[in-house]
C-alpha positions, 0 to 999 in steps of 0.5 A: 078298325080293319079286319082281315076277312077270309071271305074277301081275302082282304082287310076291310073296315069293321062296320058292325051290324048294329052301331055300338054292338058286336055279335061274335060266334067262335067254334069251340072244342069237340069235347072228347079229350083235354085241349092241346096248345093248338086248341088253345090258340083260337080260345086265347086269341078270340078272347083278346078280340072280345076284350079289345072290342069292349075296350073300344066301347062296344057292347059284345055278345060272345058265343062259343059252342061245345060239340058234345055229339060227335063220332070222336066222342062216341068212339072215345066213350066206347073205349072207356065204357062210358056214356058219350054225353057223360064223357063229353060233359066231363071234358067240358069241365076239364076245358074250363079248368084249362081256359080259366088258367089261361085267363080266358073269360067265359063266353056270354053263352056256351051252347051245347049240341045236345041242348039244341036238337029241336033247332037243328031238326027245324033247320034241316027240315027247312033245307029239305023243304027248299030242295037243298037236302035229300033223304036216303034211308033215314040219313039227310044229306046236303046237295052242294051242287044246289048252292051256287056259292059253294066254295066262296070261303075257301076259294076252291071249286067243287072240282078242286075239292073233289080231287083233293078231298078225303070224303067218305065213300057212300054210293047213296049220295048224289055227289061225294062232296055232299055232307050229312045233316042228319045221321040215322042211329047206330047201336050204342049211339045217342039218338033223338026222334026226327021226321027222317029217323031216330038219329043225331046231327051231322057236325056242320049243322050244329053251329048254323043252328046255334049261331042263328038262335043266339045271334041271328042272321048276318052277325058280325064275326065268325071265328075259328082255326084255319083248319075250319075254313074247309069243310066246316065253315064252308058248309056252314055258309052253304046250309045257312044261306040256303035256308035263310036266303041271307048272308050268314056272317059279315067277317070271317076270321081264322087263326093260323096253325101251331106247328111242331117242326113245321107240321100242324099240331093235331091229335090225329098226327100225335104231335100235340101237347096238352095245355095242362102238361105245358102248365106243369112247366110254365106259368099260364101267363107265359103260355098266353104271352107266347100265344099272343106274341105272334100275329094270329094269322101267322103260323106259330112253331112250338118248342120249349125254348120258345116258351122259355124265351117268352118267359124271359121276355115277360119277366122283364115286364114283371120287373118293371111292374115290380119297380113301379109298385115299389116307387108308388108304395104308399102313394097309390091314390090321392095325388092331385098334382099334374103329371110330369109332361115329359113322361106323359107325352111318351105314354100318350105316344105308346098308347096311340101305337098300341091302339093302332096295332090292335085296330090293324087286324088285332096285331097282338104282337105289335101291341105286346111290343108297346108293352115292352116300350112302356116297360122301358120308359118306366125303367128309364124314368125311375132312374132319372133325378131331374124330374120337376117335383116329387108330386108330378113324378108320382102322378106320372108314374101312376098314369104309367101304372094305369096304362099297364092295367089298360094294356093287360085288360086287353091282352089278359096276360096277368090275372086281375082282381077287383078294379082290374088291378093285377094280382100279386104273384106268390113269393116263390114265383117272385123269387123265380122271376128275380133269379131270372133277371139276375141271370140275364144281368150276368149274361149282359155283363159277360157279353160286355166283357166278351166285346171288350175281349176281357176273356178271363172275366167272361170265362169266369162268369160262365164257369161260375154260372155252371157251378151254380147249375146254369149252362150257357150256350152261345148261338147266332141268335144270342146267348141261351141259358138253361138249368142243368139237370 
């Protein structure tokens, strides 16, 4: 396996701290609102990383935190007339609703800042004692000039950062880039006793304290969105390695932004789309399929048409699964025959390519391509009549179905029941999928007519679809369709 390490800016062979075990820490959301699609991308991707590592036989310890103390939470609570910790707890509950819908497995540990104040105070105290932090009027700041390696994750010098950074002006700090480890309390804010003041943690120190508690030093993978490289992860490295004198994490992984019209999706820009609003229009499996359909380090531009395209693509896979289930109806088990070697050989090639894609920096886009290849092989095989024997055919189809379950176990697109079996969708969704498949078939027939210059047939199909409320649009990228209002 090879992983792109943000710290070294290259792909490296994955060698865990302990053979057979992988420790992962992923920065979770600040819980002052519902999650948007940009928040969902790292949640879904790193869930897939965890699934694949387990598939490869690793014992995985997966930690994802919740930031439940933060300026944004305090401001939102003030607006709503609520207690900040109560508001944060409410949005943690809402997070789980959205994450569960997207088939994201619960982390082994979901630590919250409010439950780790003692560990944070101890770590801040160590930094003060070692001379990496200083106290001003009850606030504690990290002195970035004291840490020789500051900037090694982002690849920027302190001079570059100072020139381009938006930092809070505070004449009490030794340097504008110094960041808060502990903040003295203000009226109406949550506060805890500390050696320096009654106050609360700064943002960056929380993840260092919680990662050290649950995973120890030099753990395997630290993950998050690209926007966390600086300042959050840069500061985590500085404070943790200054306190311990050892490497913090072995591999740093960061997913690319989701953009809207080529601009980063974020709450501050107001161009975000809440996951639960999107789920009112598209099934959760479509959203997960869409998020994994692009390599995690690449930007992913959002609009409804791209989700609609993902929906149609997923529909083709669901059709193959349905046809496979129909062919195996009543024959799910008990077949002892040797499977047809012709199909088995192709299945083994597809499995090899799937694992090769995931081994190469978790390339879920290529892995999904192998799922499409599997669907095409199944469809083609189901139409054959020259197979060796019925028993061998059934055995081969059973193997193909098991491979679908394997792929899904890694990608997590479809929800599963006991034994990893894909749960059947309800009848309304099944009918919707069938309708989409029929529309796509009619479009294919129309395209054939157009290629043969059979314009009357092509126009008739287009007009008939229009009468049924389906509008076609011929574009350079192919034919698009949508339901008319």
